[in-house]
VOVEX-793374 format. One record per residue: x, y, z of N, C-alpha, C, O in turn. Coordinates in nm, 4 decimals. Layout:
BEGIN
n_px | n_py | n_pz | ca_px | ca_py | ca_pz | c_px | c_py | c_pz | o_px | o_py | o_pz
X | Y | Z | X | Y | Z | X | Y | Z | X | Y | Z
...
***
This chain:
BEGIN
n_px | n_py | n_pz | ca_px | ca_py | ca_pz | c_px | c_py | c_pz | o_px | o_py | o_pz
4.8653 | -3.0435 | 3.1220 | 5.0051 | -3.0283 | 3.0898 | 5.0753 | -2.9589 | 3.2060 | 5.0271 | -2.8586 | 3.2586
5.1870 | -3.0127 | 3.2440 | 5.2645 | -2.9609 | 3.3557 | 5.3865 | -2.8879 | 3.3018 | 5.4624 | -2.9432 | 3.2222
5.4049 | -2.7660 | 3.3443 | 5.5246 | -2.6924 | 3.3039 | 5.6011 | -2.6522 | 3.4295 | 5.5426 | -2.6094 | 3.5290
5.7300 | -2.6666 | 3.4227 | 5.8161 | -2.6387 | 3.5367 | 5.9257 | -2.5430 | 3.4921 | 5.9902 | -2.5640 | 3.3894
5.9458 | -2.4392 | 3.5694 | 6.0530 | -2.3448 | 3.5422 | 6.1668 | -2.3724 | 3.6397 | 6.1503 | -2.3618 | 3.7612
6.2803 | -2.4072 | 3.5854 | 6.3971 | -2.4376 | 3.6677 | 6.5067 | -2.3376 | 3.6328 | 6.5439 | -2.3218 | 3.5166
6.5566 | -2.2719 | 3.7338 | 6.6653 | -2.1764 | 3.7130 | 6.7895 | -2.2325 | 3.7814 | 6.7883 | -2.2596 | 3.9015
6.8954 | -2.2494 | 3.7051 | 7.0202 | -2.3008 | 3.7598 | 7.1363 | -2.2377 | 3.6857 | 7.1185 | -2.1780 | 3.5795
7.2526 | -2.2507 | 3.7409 | 7.3732 | -2.2006 | 3.6755 | 7.4688 | -2.3168 | 3.6508 | 7.4595 | -2.4219 | 3.7142
7.5590 | -2.2955 | 3.5590 | 7.6557 | -2.3986 | 3.5216 | 7.7956 | -2.3545 | 3.5613 | 7.8317 | -2.2375 | 3.5493
7.8725 | -2.4495 | 3.6083 | 8.0142 | -2.4257 | 3.6337 | 8.0909 | -2.5306 | 3.5544 | 8.0701 | -2.6505 | 3.5732
8.1790 | -2.4862 | 3.4663 | 8.2525 | -2.5771 | 3.3784 | 8.3998 | -2.5763 | 3.4180 | 8.4621 | -2.4706 | 3.4279
8.4546 | -2.6957 | 3.4406 | 8.5970 | -2.7100 | 3.4712 | 8.6565 | -2.8182 | 3.3813 | 8.5851 | -2.9063 | 3.3334
8.7854 | -2.8109 | 3.3594 | 8.8559 | -2.9098 | 3.2780 | 8.9352 | -3.0021 | 3.3698 | 9.0026 | -2.9570 | 3.4624
8.9258 | -3.1324 | 3.3423 | 9.0013 | -3.2308 | 3.4196 | 9.0919 | -3.3083 | 3.3252 | 9.0669 | -3.3154 | 3.2048
9.1978 | -3.3666 | 3.3814 | 9.2979 | -3.4350 | 3.2991 | 9.3548 | -3.5534 | 3.3757 | 9.3785 | -3.5454 | 3.4962
9.3761 | -3.6620 | 3.3052 | 9.4422 | -3.7781 | 3.3627 | 9.5409 | -3.8343 | 3.2622 | 9.5176 | -3.8282 | 3.1414
9.6497 | -3.8881 | 3.3108 | 9.7473 | -3.9457 | 3.2183 | 9.8111 | -4.0696 | 3.2779 | 9.8151 | -4.0892 | 3.3994
9.8608 | -4.1524 | 3.1871 | 9.9318 | -4.2744 | 3.2253 | 10.0315 | -4.3053 | 3.1146 | 10.0111 | -4.2671 | 2.9994
10.1389 | -4.3744 | 3.1497 | 10.2405 | -4.4066 | 3.0493 | 10.2915 | -4.5484 | 3.0697 | 10.2723 | -4.6092 | 3.1751
10.3566 | -4.5990 | 2.9668 | 10.4112 | -4.7340 | 2.9694 | 10.5317 | -4.7388 | 2.8761 | 10.5471 | -4.6532 | 2.7890
10.6157 | -4.8380 | 2.8947 | 10.7328 | -4.8606 | 2.8103 | 10.7187 | -4.9939 | 2.7387 | 10.6636 | -5.0898 | 2.7928
10.7698 | -4.9985 | 2.6151 | 10.7729 | -5.1230 | 2.5388 | 10.9147 | -5.1449 | 2.4880 | 10.9866 | -5.0498 | 2.4575
10.9533 | -5.2705 | 2.4793 | 11.0836 | -5.3061 | 2.4248 | 11.0605 | -5.3710 | 2.2892 | 10.9832 | -5.4662 | 2.2784
11.1266 | -5.3205 | 2.1860 | 11.1091 | -5.3654 | 2.0483 | 10.9639 | -5.3537 | 2.0025 | 10.9221 | -5.4284 | 1.9140
10.8868 | -5.2631 | 2.0594 | 10.7466 | -5.2468 | 2.0221 | 10.6537 | -5.3500 | 2.0828 | 10.5339 | -5.3480 | 2.0545
10.7047 | -5.4396 | 2.1648 | 10.6246 | -5.5436 | 2.2296 | 10.6476 | -5.5365 | 2.3800 | 10.7178 | -5.4481 | 2.4290
10.5893 | -5.6281 | 2.4505 | 10.6155 | -5.6504 | 2.5928 | 10.5906 | -5.5278 | 2.6805 | 10.6755 | -5.4903 | 2.7614
10.4756 | -5.4668 | 2.6643 | 10.4386 | -5.3577 | 2.7543 | 10.4101 | -5.4124 | 2.8932 | 10.3600 | -5.5239 | 2.9071
10.4408 | -5.3367 | 2.9933 | 10.4224 | -5.3828 | 3.1302 | 10.2781 | -5.3691 | 3.1779 | 10.2323 | -5.4485 | 3.2600
10.2066 | -5.2696 | 3.1273 | 10.0698 | -5.2459 | 3.1724 | 9.9718 | -5.2958 | 3.0670 | 9.9969 | -5.2834 | 2.9472
9.8609 | -5.3518 | 3.1119 | 9.7635 | -5.4060 | 3.0174 | 9.6815 | -5.2972 | 2.9505 | 9.6623 | -5.3012 | 2.8290
9.6330 | -5.2005 | 3.0261 | 9.5476 | -5.0983 | 2.9670 | 9.5862 | -4.9599 | 3.0181 | 9.5418 | -4.9162 | 3.1242
9.6682 | -4.8937 | 2.9415 | 9.7131 | -4.7601 | 2.9784 | 9.5979 | -4.6609 | 2.9627 | 9.5852 | -4.5675 | 3.0418
9.5142 | -4.6809 | 2.8610 | 9.3995 | -4.5929 | 2.8407 | 9.3032 | -4.5991 | 2.9592 | 9.2553 | -4.4954 | 3.0051
9.2748 | -4.7182 | 3.0087 | 9.1847 | -4.7324 | 3.1238 | 9.2431 | -4.6653 | 3.2477 | 9.1697 | -4.6042 | 3.3254
9.3733 | -4.6762 | 3.2666 | 9.4376 | -4.6120 | 3.3821 | 9.4312 | -4.4598 | 3.3714 | 9.4048 | -4.3913 | 3.4702
9.4553 | -4.4067 | 3.2508 | 9.4489 | -4.2618 | 3.2312 | 9.3067 | -4.2107 | 3.2528 | 9.2866 | -4.1054 | 3.3133
9.2090 | -4.2851 | 3.2035 | 9.0688 | -4.2444 | 3.2216 | 9.0285 | -4.2517 | 3.3692 | 8.9572 | -4.1642 | 3.4184
9.0733 | -4.3542 | 3.4389 | 9.0439 | -4.3669 | 3.5817 | 9.1055 | -4.2501 | 3.6603 | 9.0422 | -4.1956 | 3.7507
9.2285 | -4.2122 | 3.6255 | 9.2933 | -4.0977 | 3.6908 | 9.2148 | -3.9690 | 3.6672 | 9.2024 | -3.8856 | 3.7570
9.1617 | -3.9534 | 3.5447 | 9.0829 | -3.8351 | 3.5128 | 8.9520 | -3.8330 | 3.5920 | 8.9155 | -3.7300 | 3.6486
8.8820 | -3.9454 | 3.5962 | 8.7525 | -3.9498 | 3.6641 | 8.7659 | -3.9352 | 3.8152 | 8.6723 | -3.8895 | 3.8808
8.8801 | -3.9730 | 3.8715 | 8.9024 | -3.9522 | 4.0149 | 8.9043 | -3.8036 | 4.0504 | 8.8684 | -3.7658 | 4.1619
8.9461 | -3.7199 | 3.9561 | 8.9482 | -3.5753 | 3.9787 | 8.8094 | -3.5128 | 3.9698 | 8.7884 | -3.4026 | 4.0204
8.7141 | -3.5815 | 3.9062 | 8.5824 | -3.5231 | 3.8798 | 8.4920 | -3.5192 | 4.0024 | 8.4019 | -3.4356 | 4.0084
8.5132 | -3.6068 | 4.1002 | 8.4274 | -3.6138 | 4.2197 | 8.2795 | -3.6178 | 4.1820 | 8.2028 | -3.5300 | 4.2215
8.2400 | -3.7187 | 4.1065 | 8.1038 | -3.7276 | 4.0550 | 8.0020 | -3.7760 | 4.1572 | 7.8832 | -3.7474 | 4.1423
8.0433 | -3.8467 | 4.2582 | 7.9491 | -3.9050 | 4.3538 | 7.8839 | -3.7978 | 4.4401 | 7.9514 | -3.7116 | 4.4963
7.7507 | -3.8047 | 4.4497 | 7.6766 | -3.7164 | 4.5382 | 7.6631 | -3.5736 | 4.4902 | 7.6345 | -3.4847 | 4.5705
7.6827 | -3.5488 | 4.3617 | 7.6702 | -3.4128 | 4.3107 | 7.6039 | -3.4157 | 4.1736 | 7.5946 | -3.5204 | 4.1096
7.5582 | -3.2995 | 4.1302 | 7.4938 | -3.2872 | 3.9992 | 7.5996 | -3.2482 | 3.8966 | 7.6025 | -3.1347 | 3.8490
7.6854 | -3.3424 | 3.8633 | 7.7943 | -3.3182 | 3.7680 | 7.7883 | -3.4197 | 3.6554 | 7.7404 | -3.5318 | 3.6728
7.8378 | -3.3784 | 3.5397 | 7.8433 | -3.4669 | 3.4243 | 7.9750 | -3.4412 | 3.3503 | 8.0214 | -3.3274 | 3.3427
8.0342 | -3.5473 | 3.2961 | 8.1587 | -3.5378 | 3.2196 | 8.1228 | -3.5355 | 3.0715 | 8.0509 | -3.6227 | 3.0228
8.1735 | -3.4347 | 3.0001 | 8.1447 | -3.4240 | 2.8569 | 8.2744 | -3.4001 | 2.7799 | 8.3779 | -3.3675 | 2.8379
8.2662 | -3.4169 | 2.6488 | 8.3733 | -3.3799 | 2.5558 | 8.5072 | -3.4447 | 2.5929 | 8.6074 | -3.3757 | 2.6115
8.5073 | -3.5745 | 2.6030 | 8.6293 | -3.6475 | 2.6397 | 8.7222 | -3.6579 | 2.5182 | 8.6793 | -3.6953 | 2.4090
8.8503 | -3.6242 | 2.5389 | 8.9501 | -3.6285 | 2.4318 | 9.0678 | -3.7153 | 2.4739 | 9.1046 | -3.7192 | 2.5913
9.1262 | -3.7848 | 2.3770 | 9.2387 | -3.8748 | 2.4042 | 9.3563 | -3.8330 | 2.3167 | 9.3422 | -3.8181 | 2.1953
9.4720 | -3.8143 | 2.3789 | 9.5960 | -3.7830 | 2.3070 | 9.6965 | -3.8943 | 2.3337 | 9.7081 | -3.9433 | 2.4460
9.7684 | -3.9333 | 2.2299 | 9.8721 | -4.0357 | 2.2435 | 10.0053 | -3.9723 | 2.2051 | 10.0202 | -3.9183 | 2.0955
10.1014 | -3.9793 | 2.2960 | 10.2359 | -3.9259 | 2.2727 | 10.3340 | -4.0427 | 2.2785 | 10.3321 | -4.1222 | 2.3724
10.4199 | -4.0520 | 2.1765 | 10.5191 | -4.1600 | 2.1724 | 10.6584 | -4.1012 | 2.1556 | 10.6779 | -4.0002 | 2.0880
10.7541 | -4.1667 | 2.2187 | 10.8941 | -4.1304 | 2.1991 | 10.9759 | -4.2586 | 2.1907 | 10.9444 | -4.3583 | 2.2557
11.0806 | -4.2545 | 2.1104 | 11.1630 | -4.3728 | 2.0858 | 11.3072 | -4.3443 | 2.1243 | 11.3591 | -4.2351 | 2.1010
11.3711 | -4.4448 | 2.1837 | 11.5133 | -4.4375 | 2.2123 | 11.5702 | -4.5780 | 2.1934 | 11.5534 | -4.6650 | 2.2788
11.6361 | -4.5983 | 2.0826 | 11.6940 | -4.7273 | 2.0460 | 11.5871 | -4.8364 | 2.0479 | 11.4988 | -4.8354 | 1.9621
11.5916 | -4.9286 | 2.1409 | 11.4951 | -5.0386 | 2.1431 | 11.3766 | -5.0103 | 2.2347 | 11.2843 | -5.0913 | 2.2429
11.3780 | -4.8968 | 2.3033 | 11.2745 | -4.8651 | 2.4016 | 11.1759 | -4.7633 | 2.3450 | 11.2159 | -4.6588 | 2.2937
11.0480 | -4.7944 | 2.3546 | 10.9416 | -4.7025 | 2.3148 | 10.8639 | -4.6627 | 2.4404 | 10.8160 | -4.7484 | 2.5146
10.8523 | -4.5335 | 2.4628 | 10.7732 | -4.4829 | 2.5745 | 10.6510 | -4.4137 | 2.5169 | 10.6628 | -4.3266 | 2.4308
10.5346 | -4.4525 | 2.5646 | 10.4150 | -4.3824 | 2.5198 | 10.3311 | -4.3405 | 2.6388 | 10.3209 | -4.4094 | 2.7402
10.2714 | -4.2233 | 2.6206 | 10.1889 | -4.1627 | 2.7244 | 10.0524 | -4.1321 | 2.6651 | 10.0420 | -4.0783 | 2.5549
9.9482 | -4.1666 | 2.7389 | 9.8118 | -4.1350 | 2.6978 | 9.7573 | -4.0306 | 2.7943 | 9.7619 | -4.0478 | 2.9161
9.7056 | -3.9220 | 2.7372 | 9.6476 | -3.8132 | 2.8154 | 9.4997 | -3.8041 | 2.7795 | 9.4647 | -3.7914 | 2.6621
9.4133 | -3.8106 | 2.8800 | 9.2689 | -3.8003 | 2.8607 | 9.2223 | -3.6724 | 2.9293 | 9.2467 | -3.6529 | 3.0484
9.1548 | -3.5847 | 2.8534 | 9.1003 | -3.4619 | 2.9106 | 8.9511 | -3.4552 | 2.8821 | 8.9034 | -3.5120 | 2.7838
8.8782 | -3.3862 | 2.9676 | 8.7338 | -3.3695 | 2.9509 | 8.6893 | -3.2473 | 3.0298 | 8.7640 | -3.1932 | 3.1113
8.5664 | -3.2053 | 3.0039 | 8.5060 | -3.0975 | 3.0805 | 8.4042 | -3.1571 | 3.1767 | 8.3352 | -3.2536 | 3.1441
8.3958 | -3.0984 | 3.2954 | 8.2950 | -3.1365 | 3.3942 | 8.1998 | -3.0185 | 3.4086 | 8.2419 | -2.9062 | 3.4364
8.0710 | -3.0455 | 3.3893 | 7.9689 | -2.9432 | 3.4086 | 7.8986 | -2.9721 | 3.5398 | 7.8500 | -3.0829 | 3.5625
7.8936 | -2.8716 | 3.6259 | 7.8230 | -2.8846 | 3.7534 | 7.7015 | -2.7926 | 3.7508 | 7.7125 | -2.6735 | 3.7219
7.5865 | -2.8495 | 3.7813 | 7.4618 | -2.7738 | 3.7853 | 7.4373 | -2.7273 | 3.9283 | 7.4335 | -2.8086 | 4.0207
7.4208 | -2.5969 | 3.9465 | 7.3932 | -2.5414 | 4.0790 | 7.2692 | -2.4532 | 4.0707 | 7.2391 | -2.3956 | 3.9662
7.1996 | -2.4440 | 4.1804 | 7.0785 | -2.3605 | 4.1831 | 7.1108 | -2.2196 | 4.2259 | 7.0213 | -2.1355 | 4.2338
***
């Protein structure tokens, strides 16, 4: 049996990405996937390549506002990034 003792520390940071779109009469949005754009914006802040980091606890908020025939909605995606350091 092999046992390994690993000592490391954690650094936790919060990242956020958002995207918005407008609709007329509740239809005809200009962007196809606002959620994907917001998530992509969030992950760009994480700098995951080449490091010991992981994204956890992803949350999605949807905010809508109406003005006559125009609906504006914003999607905000937040998550925590844990970085393992020795």
